N, C-alpha and C positions, 0 to 999 in steps of 0.2 A: 508555605509551598504552595505553588499553585495548582490547581486541580488537574489541569492537562497532564502534569508531571506524574501525577498518581494513577492515571487511567492507562494503564499499559495495554489493554486491548485495542483501544483506539489508536493508539502510536504505534502499534504492530501494523494494523489496517493501513495507516498512511504510509508507513514506510515499504510495506509490501508493494502498495500502489505504486510507489515511486519507482521501486525495483523493476516491476512488470512495465511500467509505461518506458523506461530506460532499456528495454529489451534484454535484461539480465535474466540469468538461470533461476529456477525455483530452488536449485540445490544450494543457494546461498542463503537460505532462512537462517537467520542466527541465534534461533531458539528451539528447544526440544520439549518446553511445556506445551500441553495439548491446546489449552484455551487459546494462549498467545499464538501458537503455531497455527493454529485454523484461522485465526482472524488476518495473520500476515499472508497465508495462502489465499484467503478471499481477497484480500487487497492486491496482491499478485495477479489473481486471475482477472479482477476487473481492470487492473492496469494494462496487463497484456492484451486484453480485448481491446482497449482504447487504443492501444499502440498499432494494432492490426488494422483497426479502422482509420488510423491516420490521424488521430487526435494528437498532434505532437506540437509544441510551440504555443503559439499564440490561439490556434484553434482548439487545443486541449483545455485552455484556463477554465471554462465553465465545466468541465468534468472532474477537475482535481478535487480531491475530499479536503476539507479542512478540519483542524482539531476544534472541537468546540469549546 
């Protein structure tokens, strides 16, 4: 099993970032576990900020987080 599949917090951050950058609501957070939800919300906030700043499409590639 790859390490990225085991690290749920970084996956939650990336998924939250994608949701925020897509302009989706924070109410769509898929988890209730505190640490995972916290990471998802953190990613959502960063993605939403990038969305408002206009980092979409090609201009946002340098902002997109990657799974280590």
